[in-house]
Structures are given as structure tokens and as C-alpha cells.
N, C-alpha and C positions, 0 to 999 in steps of 0.2 A: 625644529618636527616633535621633536622630544615635550618643547613648552606646550605645544598645543597639541598635543598626546593629554599631556600630563598636566595639567595647571596647577594642580596643586603641588607638586614638586618642584616647579618653578619658581613659583609666588614662597615657598619653603626656603627655597636655595638665596631667595631675596632677603626676608627675614633674617635668615642666621647671617647673611654677608652684611648687610645693613649693624648688626651685634644688637635687636632690638630685645633688652630684658623683659619680660613678663614677669610681673608677680606670682600669678595662677596662668597657667598653659591656656589655649584655645582648645575647646571639644572640636569643634569645626572649623578648618580653616579660613572659607566662603562659605556664604549661603547664597544661591542666586534661585530658593523655593519660590519667592514671588519676583520671580522675573531678571533676568540682565542690568536692568535697569535700576534693583533693588538691590543688590546684590550687598551684605554683611561679611565683614572683616572678619579672621577673631572670633568668631562666636563662643562665647563663653570666657576668653581669654582679660586679666586685668591686669593693670600697667601706668605707670607714669612718665611720661617720654623723658621729662630731666633728668631719671633716673637713667638713660641710654644716653643721653648730651650728656651729662656732669659724674655724675656716680661711678656711670663704669668705666670711663676713662680715667676717674681718681684710682679706682680700684685696680686696675692694670699698671699703676705705675708711673700712668701719665700727668702727674699734677700737678707738675711743674712744667710743663710741655705749655707755650705760650697758644691759649685759645681765640684772643682776639688781640691785635693789631692795628691800631685805628692812626691813622692821619688828618685830622682836620684841613679845611681849607686856609683855617691860617698859618698850617704847617706844625701845629702842636700834634704830637703826638705819646698816643699814648696805649698800655700793655698789659695783658690779663693774663694770668694762668690758669690751665681747668680750675684749680683748687681756689682761686680769688675768683673767678665766675662763678660758681657754685656757692663761695659765701655771700655775694653780692645781689645774686637772686633770690639766695634762702632770706635776705637783709627784707630787701622789694615784698617778697612775699608773707612774710610777718608783719610786715603794717599794714599789706592789705587784707589781711587775714582779722588784724585789729582794728580796723574800720569797718565788718563786714560783710568782708566780701566771699562767699559760698562759693563752694565749686558748682559748676554747671552757668552761674553767672556773668554777665558779659561783663566787661570791660575796656575801655576807648583807649586809645591811645595815638594819643595826634603830636608827634612828634619829627623834628628833621633823622637824616642818618648818622644817629653817632647811638655809642657804644649804651648808654641808657636805657634804648626801647627795645636792644635784644634783654637784657637784665629784666621789665619790665613783661617781655614775652614769655621772658625763662620763667618768671615768679610768677604772672596768671596762670602756668600750665601744670606750675607747680601746685600751688592748692586747686587744681580742676576748673580754674577759673576758667572765662572765653572771652580769648582774645582780639580785638576790631582794630587793626593798625589803619589809620585813617591818613592819606598823605597830608605831608604840613604844610604843602602849596592852596588845601582846599579850604575853598568860605565857608562861613560860618554856618551860613544856609546846610550846608554839603554835611556838615560835621551833625549838626541838630537833626539832619534825617537820618545821620546812620544811629544815631547818640539814641534818638526815640525808637528805630525801627528792632534793634536788639533788647531793649529798655535797660542799659548801660546805667548802672551810679554810680560810679565810679568813670572817671577819664585822668589822661596821665600825661602834659602835658610839660613845657615851660615857658620860662619870661621870654624869652626872643631864638629865633631860631637864625642861622646863619646861612644866604645862598649867595654865590654869585657876585659875593662881596656887599651884598643887602642883610638890612636885619626886617626878620618876619616877625610879626606879634603875633607869635602864637597864645600866649595869656591874654591878652585881647578877644584875639577872637574865638578863644573857649568860651569866657564871657558871655561874648554877644552868644555864641549855640545853643549857652544855659540859656537865655531868657526865655521866657511864657514857660510853657508846662514840658517841662522833660523830667528825667525818671533819676538825672544828676543827682549827687545829695554829698560828696568828697569830690575837688578838684586836687589828683596831688600834680606840684608845681616841682621840675628839675632846675636848677636855679644853674642860667648858662654863661646872662654877658653879666648881671647886676642891674639891669634896665629896673627903675622903677612900676611895678603893676599895680593895677589897682588888687584893689585885696578883701574877701568878704569871711570874715575872721573865724564864720559857723561852718563854713563849707571850703575852705582853700588848706592847705596844708604844705610847706615847703617839704619837698625830697629827703632834703639831710636834714630835717629836724626828725620827721617820720622813722630817719632809718638810725637814728642816732641812740646807741646803748642796744640795739634790738640784736636778738641773737643769729649770731653768722650760721646755723641751722635750723632747718624748717624739712621736717620729713615731708616729702610727695607722699600725696593725696593719689590713692589706687583709685581705679577710676574702671568702667567699662572700657574695653580696644574702641569700641565704635562709638565712645563720647566725645563728642565736638574739641577740636582744639583750638580754632579761630576760624571767626565769620571776615571772608576779605568781599568786599563792595565792589561790581566794576565798576570802571571811569561812567563808563553806557558809549564809549566808540567800540 
């Protein structure tokens, strides 16, 4: 009842409970002056959501707590603490920034369900870029349409994926998607299976080479609270 009568009170409690860290506090929690379908949240506030996901947890003494515990279908298990996850995300963020990714720019992520996909999403958010995750089973045409629609200049993929005991030629599909008129300038490739893939030396970059020797610290870019975090295209069904 109180949530209905005092929505600002309710949503303030939600924000506090989530522990969302603002760099600059908002002046208006929700603005519906243009109608409820055009609602604006935390007007005047600025933040970087990865500071809530990572930095705040480390500051709370949870740096050595497991953040990701992943088991692949081949039984391989890998774990990262919050401190390690922050370092991984920062390295990828630095690699993207070095290659010209700017706040507000879209980055395509065409990867399977591996931890590096999470690193990539956090890295984009860290630098204020907008990540667009494309399901790894989609066709080259579907990937191309999404790249063109959001004007992505960088797409992150891997050599091959593994699904249901089969290998998925993600790099080959990405190459096909980049043919013709697209905005793609760089393709960042994570090496998963070690399979031979076609290589465009002026465009393609290995993930492990891009982050080699790069800083484990990358300060989060402060963005407006209404800044887009990601683009998610529906399947059509």
C-alpha cells in the first residue's frame, strides 16, 4: 500500500537495498513529466555500474569471495574472486579503450556462455560503452543486422564455441557477418579451442595478446544515470 502511495519512498529503498553507488547523487528520483511511458530515473545522478558490481564489493572486504564459479560442458572448472574479476574486466576495458572504443559507442559481443563474455560486458560498462550481446547460435545475417543497427565498430567473439558436444564456428560466422557494408573496424577474438581460423591482420586481434601486459586497473567512466547500459534485440518470437 505504501509503495502505491509513495512510489519515491519505495524505489529509494530498492536503490539502497541494491547498494547502487552513485558518483553524484540524483536530484529527482523519477521524472514522469513527459508521461509515465517516458519515465526518467535518478535525474541528475551519475555513476558507473561496475563500481557497484565490483569496487563496492572489494571495499566491503569481499575481494577474495568467489564471484564466478564456472564449469564447462567438458567438465573444466574455473573460478574468479571479485578482485580477480575486477582485474580481468579492467584489462579488457583498457584493451577496448586503446582501440578507440568511446563512451556511448556500441560493442557487439558474439560469444557462448563463458566467463569471458561477462568480462567483456563489464569492460564495456567500465568505459561507458554499450554492449550488445548476440546469441552465439544466430546466423551471420542476424549478427550483421545487429551490428549495422547499432553501428558497432568492435565485435568480440572467439575461434570456436562448444555446444552439445559440437563446435560452433564463431569466428567464421563473424567474418561472414563483417562482409559488405558494416561499421566494424576491429574484431577481438578469444582463443577457446585453438582451431585454425581465417585472419585479417589489419582488423583481427587475439584477446590474449590485447590484454598482455596491460594495466589491471581502469577507472570507471562516470556516466549519466540514464545512460544506456546495453542493447538486447529480441528473437522475433
